[in-house]
C-alpha positions in Angstrom: 0.4 -0.1 -0.1 1.1 3.5 -1.0 1.9 6.6 1.1 -0.8 8.5 -1.3 -3.9 5.8 -0.4 -3.8 6.5 3.1 -5.7 9.6 2.7 -7.7 8.6 0.3 -8.4 5.4 2.6 -9.6 7.5 5.9 -11.8 9.5 3.7 -13.9 6.5 3.0 -13.6 4.9 6.3 -14.6 8.2 7.6 -17.8 8.3 5.3 -18.9 4.7 5.9 -18.3 5.7 9.8 -21.0 8.9 9.3 -23.0 7.3 7.4 -23.4 3.7 10.5 -23.2 7.0 13.4 -26.5 8.5 11.1 -28.4 5.3 10.9 -27.6 5.2 15.3 -28.6 8.7 15.2 -32.0 7.8 13.3 -31.9 4.4 15.2 -32.0 6.3 18.8 -35.1 8.5 17.6 -37.0 6.9 16.7 -36.7 4.6 19.9 -37.0 8.1 21.9 -41.0 8.1 20.2 -42.4 5.0 20.9 -41.0 5.0 24.2 -42.7 8.2 24.9 -45.6 6.1 23.1 -45.7 3.7 24.9 -45.0 5.1 28.9 -48.3 7.9 27.7 -50.6 5.1 27.2 -49.5 3.4 30.4 -49.6 7.1 31.8 -46.6 7.6 32.8 -43.7 10.9 31.8 -41.3 9.5 30.1 -38.9 12.5 30.7 -39.4 10.4 34.0 -39.9 6.7 34.0 -36.3 4.4 33.6 -36.8 2.7 31.0 -35.3 -0.1 33.0 -37.6 -0.3 35.3 -40.6 0.6 33.4 -39.9 -1.7 31.4 -39.9 -4.3 34.1 -43.0 -2.9 35.5 -44.7 -3.3 31.9 -43.0 -6.4 32.0 -45.1 -7.8 34.8 -48.4 -7.0 33.6 -47.8 -8.8 30.7 -47.4 -12.0 32.2 -49.9 -11.2 34.6 -52.7 -10.5 32.2 -51.0 -13.6 31.0 -51.7 -15.6 33.7 -55.3 -13.9 34.5 -55.9 -14.9 30.5 -55.1 -19.0 31.8 -57.4 -19.0 34.3 -60.7 -17.6 32.9 -59.8 -20.0 30.6 -59.7 -23.0 32.4 -62.3 -21.4 34.3 -64.9 -21.5 31.8 -63.1 -25.0 30.1 -64.5 -26.7 33.7 -68.3 -24.4 34.2 -68.4 -26.0 30.2 -67.7 -28.7 30.6 -70.1 -28.8 34.3 -72.8 -28.0 32.1 -72.1 -31.3 29.3 -72.4 -33.5 32.7 -75.7 -31.8 33.6 -77.4 -31.7 30.3 -76.7 -36.0 30.1 
């Protein structure tokens, strides 16, 4: 590699890195917007909410919701089975 090639290689690398940084900044902005929207839906202030704590709360809510849904389905199945047995 000739010494005169170094500036060209550096310029090309800087151009690629600059493009990657732009993509990361855009991604960060999009994530901030989504986090803000989710916070609003759950009645939280996105500026005060800590993402890790907030998302833990959302995860716990979803876990409990899914458990309640399964429990309800089991209860409905048992009730339907009892009704079916009473008819027969």
